[in-house]
C-alpha positions in Angstrom: 13.7 -1.4 3.6 14.9 -1.4 7.2 13.3 -0.1 10.4 15.1 2.0 13.0 16.5 -1.1 14.6 17.9 -2.3 11.3 15.6 -5.2 10.7 14.9 -6.0 7.1 11.2 -5.4 6.5 11.1 -6.9 3.0 8.2 -9.3 2.6 8.5 -12.2 0.2 5.3 -13.4 -1.4 5.1 -16.8 -3.1 2.5 -18.9 -4.9 2.3 -22.5 -6.2 -0.3 -25.0 -7.4 0.8 -28.6 -7.5 -1.2 -31.7 -8.6 -4.5 -32.1 -10.2 -8.0 -33.0 -9.3 -9.4 -33.0 -5.7 -6.0 -33.7 -4.1 -4.2 -30.7 -5.7 -2.5 -28.2 -3.4 -2.7 -24.4 -3.8 -0.3 -22.5 -1.5 0.2 -18.8 -1.0 3.1 -17.7 1.3 4.1 -14.5 3.0 7.5 -14.5 4.6 9.0 -11.5 6.5 10.7 -10.3 9.6 8.9 -10.7 12.9 9.4 -7.0 13.6 7.8 -5.9 10.3 4.4 -6.1 8.6 4.6 -9.9 8.2 5.0 -10.3 12.0 2.1 -8.0 12.6 -0.1 -9.9 10.1 1.1 -13.2 11.7 0.1 -12.2 15.2 -3.1 -10.6 14.1 -4.2 -13.7 12.2 -3.4 -16.0 15.1 -5.3 -13.8 17.5 -8.4 -13.2 15.4 -9.7 -16.6 14.0 -13.0 -16.6 12.2 -15.7 -19.3 12.0 -14.2 -22.3 10.2 -10.8 -20.6 9.7 -8.7 -21.1 12.8 -5.0 -20.4 12.0 -2.5 -22.6 13.8 1.3 -23.1 14.0 2.6 -25.8 11.7 4.5 -28.5 13.4 6.8 -31.3 12.2 5.5 -33.3 15.1 3.6 -32.4 18.3 5.6 -29.7 20.2 8.2 -29.3 17.4 7.1 -26.3 15.2 8.9 -25.8 12.0 11.2 -22.8 11.7 10.6 -20.1 10.7 7.4 -20.2 12.8 4.7 -20.9 10.3 1.1 -20.0 10.6 -1.2 -22.4 8.7 -4.3 -20.6 7.5 -7.0 -22.6 5.8 -8.7 -21.2 2.6 -11.6 -23.6 3.0 -13.4 -24.2 6.2 -13.6 -27.9 7.1 -16.6 -29.3 5.3 -16.7 -32.6 7.2 -14.6 -34.5 9.8 -12.7 -36.2 7.0 -11.9 -32.9 5.3 -10.8 -31.5 8.7 -8.5 -34.4 9.2 -6.9 -33.9 5.8 -6.3 -30.2 6.7 -4.9 -30.8 10.1 -3.0 -34.0 9.2 -1.4 -34.5 5.8 -1.8 -30.9 4.5 -0.3 -29.4 7.7 2.5 -32.0 7.7 3.2 -31.3 4.0 3.4 -27.5 4.7 5.8 -28.1 7.6 8.0 -30.4 5.6 7.9 -28.0 2.6 9.1 -25.2 4.9 11.9 -27.4 6.2 12.8 -28.3 2.6 13.0 -24.6 1.7 15.4 -23.9 4.6 17.5 -27.0 3.6 17.7 -25.7 0.0 18.5 -22.1 0.9 15.3 -20.5 -0.2 15.0 -19.3 3.4 18.5 -18.5 4.8 19.2 -20.3 8.1 19.7 -17.0 10.1 16.1 -16.0 9.0 14.6 -19.0 10.7 14.7 -17.2 14.1 14.0 -13.7 13.0 11.2 -14.2 10.4 7.7 -15.6 10.4 5.8 -17.3 7.6 2.1 -17.3 6.8 0.9 -20.2 4.5 -2.6 -19.9 3.1 -3.6 -23.4 2.2 -6.3 -24.8 0.0 -7.5 -28.4 0.7 -10.4 -29.3 -1.5 -13.4 -30.6 0.5 -13.5 -33.5 -1.9 -9.9 -34.5 -1.3 -9.6 -38.3 -0.7 -6.0 -39.4 -0.7 -4.0 -38.4 2.4 -0.6 -39.3 0.9 -1.2 -37.3 -2.2 -2.5 -34.3 -0.2 0.8 -34.5 1.8 3.1 -34.7 -1.2 1.3 -32.0 -3.1 1.3 -29.6 -0.1 4.9 -30.3 0.6 6.0 -29.5 -3.0 3.6 -26.5 -3.3 5.0 -25.0 -0.1 8.6 -25.6 -1.1 8.0 -24.1 -4.6 6.0 -21.1 -3.3 8.9 -20.2 -1.0 11.4 -20.7 -3.7 9.3 -18.5 -6.0 9.0 -15.8 -3.3 12.8 -15.9 -2.8 13.4 -15.4 -6.5 10.6 -12.8 -7.0 8.9 -15.1 -9.4 7.0 -15.0 -11.7 8.9 -12.8 -14.1 6.8 -9.9 -15.5 7.5 -11.0 -19.1 5.9 -14.4 -18.2 2.9 -12.7 -16.7 2.4 -10.5 -19.7 2.8 -13.4 -22.2 0.3 -15.7 -20.4 -3.3 -16.3 -21.3 -5.7 -16.6 -18.4 -6.5 -20.2 -17.5 -6.7 -22.3 -14.4 -7.8 -25.8 -13.4 -11.3 -24.5 -12.8 -11.9 -22.2 -15.8 -10.6 -21.5 -19.3 -11.8 -18.3 -21.1 -13.8 -18.9 -24.3 -11.0 -17.5 -26.5 -8.6 -20.1 -25.1 -10.8 -23.2 -25.5 -9.8 -25.4 -28.4 
């Protein structure tokens, strides 16, 4: 779908869960053109923080934001100073590195890095306790979520064949 100016308004949505235990990463991504719904959502989220959930631009290092411009949105409010440091430090660095990896691998075409924006919704468990693992898991989860979005994954046949289960709950009929 294109707007009157010819901008592609397609939105890619991706998801990935990497790791286990308290240092696992769960990432949801929304990638789209700055002139479309993703751009509107990006600007709105940045301009309307809520208590404990203050979106910020992901950076590779101070004053060097990753491209496409990426809005890091926490799914869990900081529960302590240590939890906040894991969000703003290794999780944020992992997301920025994962976006750069996705560009390098072609999941995000290089021309889109200046015309598109990305929203990354990021879960960091309040019990997380290993900065390096949080970094690695968030980097891989971000890269994978963006690759999944670019490929329109999961396949519907995989969804229909799956039984519900996640690291936090298994339905009674699936328990061994």
